[in-house]
C-alpha positions in Angstrom: 66.0 129.8 84.6 66.8 129.4 80.9 64.7 126.6 79.5 67.6 125.2 77.7 69.3 124.6 80.9 66.3 123.1 82.5 66.2 120.5 79.7 69.9 119.8 80.1 69.7 119.2 83.9 66.8 116.9 83.2 68.9 114.9 80.9 71.7 114.4 83.2 69.6 114.1 86.5 69.5 110.2 86.6 73.1 110.1 86.0 73.8 112.3 89.1 71.3 110.1 91.3 73.2 106.9 90.1 76.1 106.5 87.9 79.0 104.2 87.3 82.3 104.7 85.8 84.2 102.5 84.0 87.9 102.7 83.0 89.0 100.5 80.4 85.4 98.9 80.4 82.4 100.1 78.7 80.1 98.0 81.2 81.0 99.0 84.8 79.3 96.7 87.4 80.3 99.4 90.5 80.3 103.0 91.0 84.1 102.6 89.9 85.1 99.8 87.7 88.7 99.4 86.5 89.9 97.3 83.8 93.6 97.1 84.5 96.2 98.2 87.2 95.7 100.9 89.6 98.6 103.3 90.8 98.1 105.6 93.8 101.0 107.8 94.2 100.1 108.8 97.6 100.8 105.2 98.8 104.2 105.1 97.5 107.1 104.7 99.7 110.9 104.7 99.6 111.8 101.4 101.0 112.3 99.9 97.7 109.7 97.1 98.7 105.9 96.4 98.5 103.6 96.9 101.6 100.1 95.9 102.5 97.5 98.6 102.3 94.9 99.3 104.9 91.7 101.3 105.3 91.3 103.9 108.1 87.6 104.5 109.6 86.7 107.0 107.0 87.6 104.8 104.2 91.1 106.5 103.3 93.7 104.0 102.1 97.0 104.1 104.0 100.3 102.1 104.5 102.4 101.7 107.4 104.9 103.9 105.9 102.6 107.0 105.8 100.3 106.4 108.4 101.1 105.3 111.9 98.0 103.7 112.5 98.1 101.1 109.8 98.7 97.6 110.9 101.6 95.5 110.3 105.2 94.7 111.1 106.6 97.6 112.7 110.2 96.2 114.4 112.2 93.2 113.8 115.6 93.0 115.5 118.3 90.3 116.2 121.2 90.2 118.9 124.6 91.1 117.2 126.5 89.0 119.7 125.8 86.5 122.6 124.5 87.9 125.8 126.4 86.4 128.9 123.9 85.2 131.5 126.6 85.5 134.2 124.6 87.5 137.0 122.5 85.5 139.5 119.0 86.7 140.5 119.6 89.8 138.4 118.3 91.5 135.1 120.1 92.1 131.8 118.8 94.3 129.1 118.3 92.8 125.8 119.7 95.3 123.3 118.7 94.0 119.6 121.5 96.2 117.7 120.9 94.5 114.5 117.7 95.6 113.0 116.0 93.9 110.1 112.9 96.2 109.9 112.2 99.2 111.8 109.4 101.2 109.7 109.1 104.2 111.9 112.4 104.3 113.7 110.5 103.4 117.0 113.6 101.2 118.2 116.8 102.8 119.7 119.6 100.3 119.3 121.7 101.9 121.8 119.8 101.6 124.9 117.2 99.1 123.5 113.9 100.9 124.1 111.0 100.9 121.9 108.6 103.7 121.9 105.6 103.2 119.7 104.3 106.2 117.7 100.7 105.7 118.5 98.5 103.7 121.0 97.4 100.3 119.7 97.4 96.6 119.9 100.4 95.1 118.9 101.6 91.3 118.7 104.7 90.8 120.6 106.9 87.8 119.4 110.3 86.5 120.9 112.1 83.5 119.5 115.4 82.9 121.3 117.9 80.2 122.2 119.9 79.7 125.4 123.2 77.8 125.2 126.7 77.2 126.3 125.6 76.1 129.9 128.0 73.6 131.2 126.7 72.7 134.4 125.8 68.9 134.6 123.8 68.9 138.0 121.6 72.2 138.2 119.0 73.7 136.1 118.9 77.3 135.3 115.5 79.3 135.8 115.1 82.3 133.4 112.5 84.8 133.3 112.2 87.0 130.2 109.7 89.2 128.7 108.8 93.0 127.9 109.4 95.8 130.6 107.4 98.8 130.9 110.2 101.5 131.8 107.5 104.2 132.4 105.6 102.2 134.9 108.6 100.0 136.0 106.7 96.6 135.4 106.4 93.9 133.2 103.8 93.8 130.5 104.7 90.5 129.2 106.7 87.8 130.8 107.2 84.0 130.8 109.5 81.8 132.7 111.4 78.7 131.7 113.6 76.2 133.1 116.9 75.5 131.0 118.2 71.8 131.5 121.3 71.6 129.5 123.6 68.7 130.7 121.4 66.7 133.3 120.7 64.0 131.0 123.7 61.8 129.3 122.2 62.3 126.1 122.6 66.2 126.1 125.9 67.2 124.8 128.0 70.2 126.1 127.0 73.5 124.9 123.7 72.4 123.3 121.1 75.3 122.5 117.7 75.1 123.4 115.1 77.1 121.6 112.1 79.1 123.1 109.4 81.2 121.8 106.7 83.5 123.0 103.8 85.3 121.5 101.1 87.5 122.9 99.1 90.6 122.0 99.4 93.7 124.2 98.2 97.0 124.1 100.9 99.7 123.9 101.1 103.2 124.7 102.5 106.1 122.9 103.7 107.7 125.9 105.5 104.9 127.3 109.0 103.2 126.7 109.4 99.3 126.3 112.4 97.0 126.6 113.2 93.3 126.3 114.9 91.9 129.5 116.0 88.8 130.8 116.3 87.4 134.4 118.6 84.5 135.6 118.4 82.6 138.7 121.2 80.1 139.4 121.6 77.7 142.5 124.6 78.3 144.6 127.9 77.1 143.5 126.4 76.7 140.0 128.6 77.6 136.9 127.2 80.6 135.5 128.1 80.5 131.9 124.9 80.4 130.0 124.1 82.7 127.2 121.3 84.1 125.1 122.7 83.1 121.6 122.7 85.4 118.6 123.7 82.3 116.3 123.0 78.9 116.2 126.0 76.9 114.8 126.2 73.1 114.0 127.6 70.7 111.5 125.2 72.0 108.9 125.9 75.8 109.3 125.3 78.8 111.2 122.0 80.9 111.4 120.8 83.8 113.2 118.8 82.5 116.0 117.5 85.1 118.7 115.0 87.6 117.1 112.2 89.9 118.5 109.6 91.5 116.5 106.5 94.0 117.3 103.6 94.0 114.9 100.6 96.2 114.9 97.3 94.6 114.8 94.7 97.1 115.5 
């Protein structure tokens, strides 16, 4: 080998073993030390909003917009109108046709089916109002949750007893608010949907509703919403 090449290699060899690169600084303290802002064009998205950045198992930086494995909110949807709960001892599908967020287009607003792009653990949240139940002597039993249409079974379910006018202090048409949060493993090959089941006693007025809006003297707001967030 050329002696000059040997000398050059000996001079740069220590830097090949251990080197620190500084951008905007002459005193880097890590292998890469940047004194300023960083832009990674591969993480850009067309949503017009910022998004959290995650790290894959091999150290690659990703977001929920360019990698289905990234954690974060995947879907948030609202009812666009009240859902009348007029069927006794029967199911009704909850179709959230008013989407706020659907990062990967995993929710079908026509049939209310959610199909995840990838297997993972997800946080399922349901916040909803039941109202307009005018019966003054009978409670309404409610079963609500997430249904697996592939296996035909509940994967998340909760039961509630709605009491509207059984107390003289409770006014007609008053809403009651409920909330459910749980963590589930969802599968890419499965299709899921939200369902509600109602059970009335005999000779009971069947006019309860799953409310899309909560209206009062101080204004109107969206009330019933469901969300799916990937956590792992």
